[in-house]
C-alpha positions in Angstrom: 46.5 -34.2 68.3 47.8 -31.2 67.6 50.1 -32.4 64.9 47.0 -34.0 63.1 45.1 -30.7 63.5 48.0 -28.8 62.7 48.6 -31.0 59.6 44.8 -30.6 58.6 44.7 -27.0 59.0 47.7 -26.6 57.0 46.5 -29.1 54.2 42.8 -26.8 54.4 44.7 -23.8 53.9 47.0 -24.8 51.2 44.0 -26.4 49.4 42.0 -22.9 49.8 45.1 -21.1 48.7 45.7 -23.4 45.7 42.1 -22.7 44.5 42.6 -19.1 45.2 45.1 -18.9 42.7 43.7 -21.0 40.3 41.7 -18.6 38.3 39.1 -19.7 36.0 40.3 -18.5 32.1 38.1 -15.6 30.9 36.7 -15.8 27.3 37.7 -13.7 24.9 35.5 -11.0 23.8 33.1 -11.8 21.6 33.6 -9.9 18.2 30.4 -7.4 17.9 27.3 -8.9 16.3 27.1 -8.3 12.7 23.3 -8.5 12.4 21.9 -5.6 11.3 18.2 -4.8 12.6 16.5 -3.0 10.2 14.9 0.2 11.8 12.4 0.3 9.5 10.2 -2.9 8.3 8.4 -2.9 5.1 4.6 -2.9 5.5 2.6 -6.2 4.3 0.9 -6.1 1.3 -2.6 -4.7 2.6 -0.7 -1.8 4.6 1.0 -1.0 1.4 -2.3 -0.9 -0.3 -3.7 1.1 2.6 -0.7 3.8 2.4 -0.7 4.1 -1.0 -4.6 4.5 -1.2 -3.6 7.1 1.7 -1.2 8.9 -0.5 -3.6 9.3 -3.4 -6.1 11.1 -1.2 -3.2 13.5 0.1 -2.3 14.1 -3.4 -5.8 14.9 -4.8 -5.8 17.4 -1.6 -2.6 19.2 -2.9 -4.1 19.5 -6.7 -7.4 20.9 -5.1 -5.6 23.3 -2.7 -3.2 24.7 -5.5 -4.4 27.7 -7.1 -3.6 28.7 -10.5 -4.6 31.2 -13.5 -7.1 30.0 -16.2 -4.6 29.7 -19.0 -2.7 26.9 -17.0 -3.6 23.7 -16.1 -1.9 21.2 -13.5 -1.7 17.1 -12.7 -0.6 15.6 -9.6 1.0 12.3 -9.0 0.9 10.8 -5.9 3.3 7.9 -4.9 4.0 6.0 -1.2 7.7 5.1 -1.4 8.4 1.8 0.8 11.8 2.3 1.0 11.6 6.0 3.0 8.0 5.0 4.1 6.8 7.9 3.0 4.4 9.8 0.7 5.6 11.9 -2.2 3.5 14.0 -4.3 4.7 15.5 -7.9 2.9 18.7 -9.1 3.0 19.7 -12.9 1.9 23.2 -13.8 1.8 24.5 -17.3 -0.2 25.8 -20.3 -3.3 24.6 -20.9 -2.8 25.1 -24.6 0.4 23.6 -26.2 0.1 27.2 -28.4 0.8 28.9 -25.2 3.4 26.8 -23.8 6.3 29.7 -24.3 4.1 32.0 -22.8 4.0 30.7 -19.1 5.9 28.5 -16.4 6.3 25.0 -16.7 6.9 24.0 -13.0 7.3 20.4 -11.3 6.8 20.5 -8.0 7.7 17.7 -5.4 6.1 17.5 -2.0 6.1 15.4 1.2 2.5 13.9 1.1 2.5 13.8 5.2 3.7 17.3 6.0 3.1 19.5 2.9 6.4 20.5 2.7 8.1 21.5 -0.7 11.2 19.4 -1.1 12.1 20.5 -4.7 11.1 22.5 -7.9 12.1 22.8 -11.3 10.8 25.7 -13.6 11.2 26.6 -16.8 10.5 30.2 -17.8 9.4 31.6 -20.9 12.5 32.3 -23.2 14.1 29.2 -21.7 15.4 30.5 -18.4 15.4 27.9 -15.7 15.2 27.6 -11.9 15.3 24.6 -9.2 15.9 23.8 -5.5 16.1 21.2 -3.4 18.1 18.3 -2.3 21.1 20.3 -2.0 21.8 19.8 -6.0 23.7 22.2 -8.0 22.2 21.7 -11.5 18.8 21.1 -12.8 19.7 17.5 -13.8 20.5 16.1 -10.1 17.1 17.7 -8.9 15.3 15.9 -11.7 16.9 12.7 -10.8 16.5 13.1 -7.3 12.7 13.3 -7.5 12.5 10.6 -10.3 14.0 8.7 -7.3 11.6 9.8 -4.7 8.9 9.1 -7.1 9.9 5.4 -7.6 10.8 2.7 -4.8 14.5 4.2 -4.5 15.8 6.0 -1.9 15.0 9.6 -1.4 16.8 11.9 1.0 15.5 15.7 1.0 
């Protein structure tokens, strides 16, 4: 019986060792998923309407809170930009009378409607001198284009 027992033990050990040495192939690493999950989900039509309505109220507040002289007039345009999920308010201040256009600054300001932060401005002074600031631009044309982008459905990075 010892021979049979010894044979069985050897067979079991051989089988066990063979099973241990037999490794299951590891699947190759899968390529990273190229599925892009957007960090911003565009609003529904109803939400967009509500957001634009809220943006309009914010623009009206900017207009009310801006104090100007009696020779000047101002108007604002507010726009909810669904690409950036922000409200932008463009405020224009200029002479009320066209005959006095060259006697006063003609300015355009862009504000973040939610925070009230001034993002950019362009000013033409009497005599034609120009001033601008915003978006890291180094010329007036750049600032003007960036303001236009913010006021449309384009990317706007202040």
